[in-house]
BATIVO-577591 format. One record per residue (C-alpha): residue number from 1; x negated, y, z. Coordinates in nm, 2 decimals. Example, Ala and Ser with C-alpha at 12.3 -4.5 7.8 and 13.67 -1.06 7.14 Angstrom:
BATIVO-577591
n, xx, yy, zz
1, -1.23, -0.45, 0.78
2, -1.37, -0.11, 0.71
//
This chain:
BATIVO-577591
n, xx, yy, zz
1, 23.96, 21.41, 13.10
2, 23.62, 21.37, 13.27
3, 23.33, 21.21, 13.10
4, 23.33, 20.89, 13.28
5, 22.91, 20.84, 13.38
6, 22.80, 20.44, 13.35
7, 22.54, 20.43, 13.61
8, 22.49, 20.05, 13.63
9, 22.43, 20.00, 13.23
10, 22.20, 20.37, 13.22
11, 21.98, 20.23, 13.51
12, 21.92, 19.90, 13.32
13, 21.87, 20.10, 13.00
14, 21.58, 20.32, 13.19
15, 21.48, 20.03, 13.35
16, 21.39, 19.84, 12.99
17, 21.29, 20.17, 12.88
18, 21.01, 20.23, 13.17
19, 20.86, 19.90, 13.12
20, 20.52, 19.85, 13.03
21, 20.54, 19.66, 12.73
22, 20.75, 19.65, 12.43
23, 21.12, 19.51, 12.45
24, 21.38, 19.44, 12.23
25, 21.76, 19.44, 12.38
26, 22.12, 19.42, 12.25
27, 22.40, 19.62, 12.37
28, 22.73, 19.50, 12.27
29, 23.06, 19.55, 12.38
30, 23.43, 19.60, 12.23
31, 23.49, 19.89, 12.01
32, 23.57, 20.19, 12.14
33, 23.48, 20.07, 12.49
34, 23.18, 20.34, 12.52
35, 22.89, 20.18, 12.39
36, 22.79, 20.52, 12.17
37, 22.86, 20.73, 12.46
38, 22.63, 20.54, 12.69
39, 22.36, 20.55, 12.44
40, 22.41, 20.93, 12.42
41, 22.35, 20.97, 12.77
42, 22.05, 20.77, 12.77
43, 21.91, 20.96, 12.48
44, 21.93, 21.27, 12.70
45, 21.66, 21.17, 12.92
46, 21.39, 21.18, 12.73
47, 21.18, 21.30, 12.42
48, 21.02, 20.95, 12.31
49, 21.40, 20.82, 12.21
50, 21.51, 20.81, 11.84
51, 21.86, 20.70, 11.77
52, 22.01, 20.63, 11.44
53, 22.40, 20.54, 11.35
54, 22.48, 20.36, 11.06
55, 22.81, 20.43, 10.88
56, 23.04, 20.14, 10.68
57, 23.06, 20.32, 10.35
58, 22.66, 20.34, 10.32
59, 22.46, 20.18, 10.05
60, 22.13, 20.12, 10.12
61, 21.98, 20.45, 9.95
62, 22.17, 20.60, 10.12
63, 22.15, 20.46, 10.49
64, 21.74, 20.46, 10.40
65, 21.79, 20.84, 10.29
66, 21.99, 20.91, 10.64
67, 21.74, 20.77, 10.82
68, 21.42, 20.94, 10.70
69, 21.56, 21.30, 10.73
70, 21.68, 21.19, 11.12
71, 21.30, 21.05, 11.16
72, 21.16, 21.40, 10.97
73, 21.34, 21.59, 11.23
74, 21.27, 21.40, 11.52
75, 20.89, 21.33, 11.47
76, 20.79, 21.65, 11.29
77, 20.61, 21.47, 11.00
78, 20.71, 21.43, 10.66
79, 20.50, 21.17, 10.51
80, 20.82, 20.98, 10.44
81, 21.00, 21.25, 10.28
82, 20.69, 21.33, 10.04
83, 20.73, 20.95, 9.89
84, 20.92, 20.89, 9.59
85, 21.25, 20.68, 9.64
86, 21.15, 20.42, 9.41
87, 20.87, 20.31, 9.69
88, 21.07, 20.35, 9.98
89, 21.23, 20.03, 10.18
90, 21.25, 19.94, 10.54
91, 20.93, 19.80, 10.53
92, 20.80, 20.11, 10.42
93, 20.95, 20.29, 10.68
94, 20.86, 20.04, 10.97
95, 20.50, 20.06, 10.87
96, 20.49, 20.46, 10.89
97, 20.65, 20.43, 11.24
98, 20.40, 20.19, 11.33
99, 20.13, 20.44, 11.22
100, 20.27, 20.71, 11.41
101, 20.31, 20.56, 11.77
102, 19.95, 20.38, 11.68
103, 19.83, 20.77, 11.65
104, 19.99, 20.91, 11.98
105, 19.93, 20.59, 12.18
106, 20.33, 20.66, 12.32
107, 20.57, 20.45, 12.38
108, 20.88, 20.49, 12.13
109, 21.25, 20.38, 12.20
110, 21.37, 20.28, 11.90
111, 21.80, 20.27, 11.90
112, 22.04, 20.16, 11.63
113, 22.38, 20.18, 11.70
114, 22.66, 20.06, 11.49
115, 22.41, 19.79, 11.34
116, 22.66, 19.57, 11.14
117, 22.66, 19.87, 10.89
118, 22.29, 19.95, 10.90
119, 22.21, 19.55, 10.86
120, 22.51, 19.46, 10.59
121, 22.43, 19.21, 10.31
122, 22.17, 19.34, 10.05
123, 22.09, 19.60, 10.24
124, 21.70, 19.44, 10.37
125, 21.73, 19.57, 10.70
126, 21.73, 19.29, 10.94
127, 21.46, 19.07, 10.74
128, 21.25, 19.40, 10.78
129, 21.30, 19.46, 11.12
130, 21.25, 19.11, 11.24
131, 20.85, 19.14, 11.02
132, 20.82, 19.47, 11.18
133, 20.91, 19.36, 11.54
134, 20.62, 19.09, 11.53
135, 20.36, 19.39, 11.48
136, 20.52, 19.63, 11.74
137, 20.56, 19.36, 11.97
138, 20.19, 19.31, 12.01
139, 20.11, 19.68, 11.99
140, 20.30, 19.75, 12.29
141, 20.41, 20.10, 12.15
142, 20.78, 20.01, 12.03
143, 21.09, 19.93, 12.20
144, 21.40, 19.85, 12.02
145, 21.79, 19.87, 12.10
146, 22.01, 19.77, 11.85
147, 22.41, 19.80, 11.96
148, 22.76, 19.68, 11.78
149, 23.09, 19.59, 11.80
150, 23.08, 19.33, 11.52
151, 23.09, 18.95, 11.69
152, 23.02, 18.82, 11.33
153, 22.71, 19.03, 11.33
154, 22.55, 18.91, 11.63
155, 22.69, 18.55, 11.51
156, 22.57, 18.51, 11.19
157, 22.20, 18.71, 11.28
158, 22.13, 18.61, 11.63
159, 22.32, 18.27, 11.67
160, 22.10, 17.98, 11.56
161, 21.80, 17.85, 11.50
162, 21.82, 17.95, 11.12
163, 21.97, 18.35, 11.22
164, 21.71, 18.61, 11.09
165, 21.71, 18.83, 11.45
166, 21.73, 18.50, 11.66
167, 21.49, 18.49, 11.94
168, 21.38, 18.89, 11.91
169, 21.55, 18.98, 12.22
170, 21.31, 18.99, 12.56
171, 21.64, 19.05, 12.80
172, 21.96, 18.93, 12.82
173, 22.25, 19.11, 12.61
174, 22.35, 19.44, 12.83
175, 22.75, 19.42, 12.80
176, 22.90, 19.76, 12.85
177, 23.25, 19.62, 12.99
178, 23.60, 19.81, 12.99
179, 23.68, 20.00, 13.34
180, 23.83, 19.80, 13.56
181, 24.17, 19.90, 13.70
182, 24.05, 20.06, 14.03
183, 23.83, 20.29, 13.78
184, 24.08, 20.39, 13.58
185, 24.27, 20.52, 13.88
186, 24.02, 20.71, 13.97
187, 23.83, 20.84, 13.68
188, 24.19, 20.87, 13.48
189, 24.47, 20.87, 13.66
190, 24.43, 20.99, 14.03
191, 24.78, 21.13, 14.11
192, 24.98, 20.82, 13.92
193, 25.13, 20.54, 14.11
194, 24.98, 20.18, 14.09
195, 25.24, 20.06, 13.90
196, 25.17, 20.34, 13.62
197, 24.79, 20.27, 13.64
198, 24.84, 19.88, 13.60
199, 25.09, 19.96, 13.31
200, 24.81, 20.20, 13.15
201, 24.58, 19.90, 13.19
202, 24.78, 19.63, 13.03
203, 24.80, 19.88, 12.75
204, 24.47, 19.96, 12.71
205, 24.27, 19.71, 12.86
206, 24.02, 19.97, 12.98
207, 23.92, 20.11, 12.71
208, 23.82, 20.51, 12.74
209, 23.89, 20.61, 12.38
210, 24.23, 20.48, 12.40
211, 24.29, 20.59, 12.76
212, 24.15, 20.96, 12.65
213, 24.43, 20.99, 12.42
214, 24.68, 20.98, 12.77
215, 24.74, 21.35, 12.93
216, 24.75, 21.26, 13.30
217, 24.90, 21.62, 13.38
218, 25.24, 21.52, 13.18
219, 25.29, 21.20, 13.40
220, 25.34, 20.82, 13.31
221, 25.65, 20.86, 13.05
222, 25.54, 21.16, 12.84
223, 25.19, 21.06, 12.85
224, 25.22, 20.73, 12.75
225, 25.48, 20.85, 12.46
226, 25.27, 21.13, 12.32
227, 24.97, 20.92, 12.32
228, 25.08, 20.59, 12.13
229, 25.42, 20.63, 12.01
230, 25.43, 20.96, 11.82
231, 25.36, 21.02, 11.42
232, 25.04, 21.25, 11.52
233, 24.87, 20.99, 11.79
234, 25.00, 20.66, 11.71
235, 24.71, 20.38, 11.70
236, 24.90, 20.15, 11.43
237, 24.63, 20.14, 11.23
238, 24.38, 20.03, 11.49
239, 24.42, 19.70, 11.42
240, 24.31, 19.71, 11.09
241, 23.99, 19.87, 11.17
242, 23.90, 19.63, 11.49
243, 23.94, 19.36, 11.21
244, 23.73, 19.52, 10.97
245, 23.40, 19.45, 11.18
246, 23.44, 19.09, 11.13
247, 23.66, 19.00, 10.84
248, 23.69, 19.12, 10.47
249, 24.04, 19.22, 10.33
250, 24.18, 18.87, 10.24
251, 24.06, 18.77, 10.53
252, 24.20, 18.99, 10.80
253, 24.55, 18.96, 10.64
254, 24.53, 18.61, 10.74
255, 24.43, 18.70, 11.06
256, 24.65, 18.91, 11.12
257, 24.91, 18.67, 11.02
258, 24.80, 18.40, 11.29
259, 24.76, 18.66, 11.56
260, 25.10, 18.84, 11.51
261, 25.24, 18.49, 11.60
262, 25.02, 18.39, 11.92
263, 25.27, 18.57, 12.15
264, 25.17, 18.64, 12.51
265, 25.18, 18.29, 12.62
266, 24.93, 18.16, 12.34
267, 25.04, 17.91, 12.03
268, 24.90, 17.57, 11.92
269, 24.80, 17.47, 11.54
270, 25.06, 17.32, 11.45
271, 25.32, 17.56, 11.53
272, 25.12, 17.85, 11.43
273, 25.05, 17.67, 11.07
274, 25.46, 17.64, 11.10
275, 25.56, 18.03, 11.22
276, 25.32, 18.21, 10.89
277, 25.30, 17.91, 10.64
278, 24.97, 17.89, 10.60
279, 24.77, 17.50, 10.52
280, 24.66, 17.37, 10.86
281, 24.35, 17.35, 10.70
282, 24.31, 17.72, 10.69
283, 24.47, 17.79, 11.02
284, 24.23, 17.54, 11.17
285, 23.95, 17.76, 10.99
286, 24.00, 18.05, 11.09
287, 24.12, 17.99, 11.45
288, 23.73, 17.84, 11.44
289, 23.63, 18.20, 11.34
290, 23.83, 18.34, 11.59
291, 23.71, 18.15, 11.88
292, 23.35, 18.24, 11.77
293, 23.39, 18.59, 11.76
294, 23.60, 18.62, 12.11
295, 23.92, 18.73, 11.93
296, 24.09, 18.46, 12.05
297, 24.05, 18.20, 12.37
298, 24.12, 17.86, 12.46
299, 24.39, 17.72, 12.70
300, 24.39, 17.40, 12.81
301, 24.60, 17.21, 13.08
302, 24.35, 17.12, 13.37
303, 24.17, 16.80, 13.45
304, 24.30, 16.72, 13.05
305, 24.14, 16.59, 12.74
306, 24.25, 16.83, 12.39
307, 24.37, 16.59, 12.15
308, 24.23, 16.63, 11.80
309, 24.32, 16.86, 11.56
310, 24.38, 17.09, 11.83
311, 24.66, 16.93, 11.98
312, 24.74, 17.00, 12.35
313, 24.51, 17.34, 12.30
314, 24.70, 17.67, 12.28
315, 24.52, 18.00, 12.15
316, 24.61, 18.34, 12.32
317, 24.50, 18.72, 12.31
318, 24.29, 18.79, 12.57
319, 24.22, 19.15, 12.44
320, 24.48, 19.37, 12.60
321, 24.54, 19.64, 12.33
322, 24.58, 19.41, 12.11
323, 24.89, 19.23, 12.30
324, 25.02, 19.59, 12.34
325, 24.97, 19.63, 11.97
326, 25.19, 19.27, 11.86
327, 25.44, 19.28, 12.13
328, 25.54, 19.68, 12.13
329, 25.31, 19.90, 11.84
330, 25.36, 19.68, 11.54
331, 25.76, 19.58, 11.55
332, 25.85, 19.98, 11.64
333, 25.59, 20.06, 11.36
334, 25.87, 20.22, 11.13
335, 25.98, 20.44, 11.43
336, 25.66, 20.57, 11.55
337, 25.53, 20.66, 11.19
338, 25.84, 20.89, 11.17
339, 25.85, 20.99, 11.53
340, 25.75, 21.37, 11.57
341, 25.80, 21.44, 11.89
342, 26.06, 21.19, 12.04
343, 26.08, 20.99, 12.33
344, 26.07, 20.60, 12.21
345, 25.88, 20.53, 12.49
346, 26.07, 20.46, 12.75
347, 26.41, 20.43, 12.56
348, 26.33, 20.19, 12.28
349, 26.17, 19.97, 12.56
350, 26.48, 19.97, 12.81
351, 26.20, 20.12, 13.08
352, 26.43, 20.39, 13.22
353, 26.68, 20.12, 13.29
354, 26.46, 19.87, 13.43
355, 26.20, 20.07, 13.66
356, 25.87, 19.97, 13.52
357, 25.97, 19.63, 13.34
358, 25.92, 19.65, 12.97
359, 26.11, 19.39, 12.77
360, 25.91, 19.11, 12.60
361, 25.55, 19.28, 12.74
362, 25.50, 19.33, 13.09
363, 25.56, 18.99, 13.26
364, 25.30, 18.82, 13.06
365, 25.09, 19.11, 13.04
366, 25.03, 19.13, 13.42
367, 24.96, 18.80, 13.41
368, 24.69, 18.87, 13.19
369, 24.58, 19.16, 13.39
370, 24.56, 18.89, 13.74
371, 24.36, 18.65, 13.50
372, 24.13, 18.90, 13.42
373, 24.04, 19.02, 13.75
374, 23.99, 18.65, 13.90
375, 23.78, 18.61, 13.61
376, 23.55, 18.85, 13.64
377, 23.55, 18.85, 14.03
378, 23.67, 19.25, 14.06
379, 23.74, 19.38, 14.42
380, 23.59, 19.05, 14.63
381, 23.65, 19.25, 14.91
382, 23.97, 19.36, 14.95
383, 24.30, 19.19, 15.04
384, 24.38, 19.07, 14.74
385, 24.12, 18.80, 14.78
386, 24.15, 18.77, 15.15
387, 24.51, 18.69, 15.20
388, 24.46, 18.39, 14.99
389, 24.13, 18.30, 15.19
390, 23.86, 18.31, 14.90
391, 23.56, 18.41, 15.06
392, 23.32, 18.40, 14.76
393, 23.33, 18.39, 14.40
394, 23.30, 18.00, 14.40
395, 23.64, 17.93, 14.25
396, 23.73, 17.78, 13.87
397, 24.03, 17.97, 13.69
398, 24.23, 17.70, 13.53
399, 24.56, 17.69, 13.31
400, 24.85, 17.42, 13.36
401, 25.16, 17.30, 13.15
402, 25.36, 16.99, 13.07
403, 25.66, 16.91, 12.94
404, 25.87, 17.02, 13.25
405, 25.66, 17.26, 13.41
406, 25.44, 17.60, 13.36
407, 25.21, 17.73, 13.62
408, 25.08, 18.08, 13.54
409, 24.69, 18.03, 13.71
410, 24.54, 17.77, 13.90
411, 24.24, 17.87, 14.13
412, 24.03, 17.58, 14.25
413, 23.78, 17.58, 14.51
414, 23.54, 17.34, 14.56
415, 23.40, 17.47, 14.86
416, 23.76, 17.46, 15.08
417, 23.90, 17.20, 14.85
418, 24.22, 17.42, 14.82
419, 24.41, 17.50, 14.49
420, 24.57, 17.85, 14.46
421, 24.90, 17.82, 14.24
422, 24.99, 18.12, 14.13
423, 25.27, 18.28, 13.98
424, 25.24, 18.66, 13.88
425, 25.59, 18.85, 13.88
426, 25.62, 19.23, 13.77
427, 25.96, 19.35, 13.83
428, 26.20, 19.38, 14.11
429, 26.11, 19.09, 14.39
430, 26.40, 18.83, 14.39
431, 26.39, 18.52, 14.65
432, 26.47, 18.32, 14.35
433, 26.10, 18.35, 14.25
434, 26.06, 18.16, 14.62
435, 26.21, 17.87, 14.51
436, 26.11, 17.83, 14.16
437, 25.74, 17.87, 14.27
438, 25.80, 17.59, 14.54
439, 25.95, 17.38, 14.27
440, 25.67, 17.39, 14.07
441, 25.52, 16.98, 14.00
442, 25.18, 16.99, 14.02
443, 24.97, 16.75, 14.20
444, 24.62, 16.86, 14.30
445, 24.29, 16.66, 14.27
446, 24.21, 16.37, 14.55
447, 24.11, 16.55, 14.86
448, 24.25, 16.90, 14.67
449, 24.50, 17.01, 14.89
450, 24.76, 17.31, 14.74
451, 24.85, 17.66, 14.83
452, 25.15, 17.83, 14.61
453, 25.08, 18.23, 14.59
454, 25.33, 18.48, 14.40
455, 25.11, 18.81, 14.30
456, 25.37, 19.07, 14.28
457, 25.31, 19.38, 14.06
458, 25.58, 19.60, 14.28
459, 25.61, 19.63, 14.68
460, 25.83, 19.35, 14.85
461, 26.10, 19.45, 15.14
462, 25.99, 19.25, 15.48
463, 26.32, 19.08, 15.46
464, 26.11, 18.92, 15.12
465, 25.78, 18.87, 15.26
466, 25.94, 18.72, 15.58
467, 26.11, 18.49, 15.33
468, 25.82, 18.38, 15.16
469, 25.62, 18.30, 15.50
470, 25.89, 18.07, 15.59
471, 25.85, 17.88, 15.26
472, 25.49, 17.86, 15.30
473, 25.39, 18.10, 15.02
474, 25.14, 18.40, 15.05
475, 25.20, 18.77, 14.89
476, 24.99, 18.95, 14.74
477, 25.03, 19.28, 14.60
478, 24.88, 19.56, 14.40
479, 24.88, 19.75, 14.71
480, 24.62, 19.47, 14.79
481, 24.37, 19.50, 14.54
482, 24.36, 19.93, 14.52
483, 24.37, 19.97, 14.91
484, 24.03, 19.80, 15.01
485, 23.86, 19.82, 14.70
486, 23.78, 20.15, 14.72
487, 23.40, 20.10, 14.79
488, 23.38, 19.83, 14.46
489, 23.49, 19.85, 14.08
//
């Protein structure tokens, strides 16, 4: 698969590097999303850029030694290497770097990748960096980029008044986003159908590292099977690596228990405790951390207030790969670990019998995809938006349910005073869906009108579209998203 060039992000980094003053910025994004590739592309542009990458098993001594060796190779100076190990620490290293820039009167961009490993507790790095930045910022010769995947690190180090690195950044975070479905279609799988591209997205979340494991020349079924369902290429250990960024071993086991019972609809704290056997107090405490770290998200019925102790709130995974892991990969774990080359996918998932429908996965994953498209405002110029008369991004994505009704998504626009009631369906169109959507009980706020919208993952017949129109239901499909969106994302 060819290299993906993140032109927008590179342009922002170039603007940062060429500004006439000292700058400090955070580059953030999900693990495997391509942050390090972006930084490596950035490093190719100029010679006055220094990159140091942390590793999870490094001690302070090893990290310092690696940094110094890397610095001497970059600067062609040996002062730090000549010093005794006993007198070396991060403050001394940063002091020498400041001297280096002062002598040359030349801007230096310092990039620290995998910052969570460089700045582990007891390493002394974060405090030393903050002290050094006071001097560097005044001298205007040094710019700093810190990059990492750990939400815990940024929460702990930058998130409040007492946090060590709070207030150092001079610009907003640069977020490295996953590829969009349209980028995947163009960059990764140009010959695949729209349904196949979207299924690949629903499994990977647009994370390039996962997408690169899929060989597009083998076709959808063999490409997916070889990438995720064989002994040599499985990603069953990936969840542990994701959770290791933010939790210790004991915490990771508890988090895994909670995530495994959320399902695709989400789950409230009472039922999480019931399904896992964990005390309610433990569930509440861990959920709070998962929310802080962006691993789980809340669903609250539109225009309602949650009750005490989390009642009335559902917690769910917004990460596509996590959803794919817990719904499909983990239950098939034993078979995958022992599979040399057999077609676990699609045979085990019944895909071959039901077209592109994957039981216990594709329906809700498709709903998650549609939510992502509307929340991120992707493809605003496409028929996807035009058909439901959303002409700008002035709308709110909401949830709604009660004891009798479950609605996939609400799009409320204060501009035209319309609430779009969306039902997302993946599979062969069924006229029963039209009647079910009309029967959904939801009363918009005063002066708002209701508009019913059916979002399909497959192409409906003309007869189906005619029946939808007769029932005042607007139908939008993947074709509407991909067709007119070639100019955008």
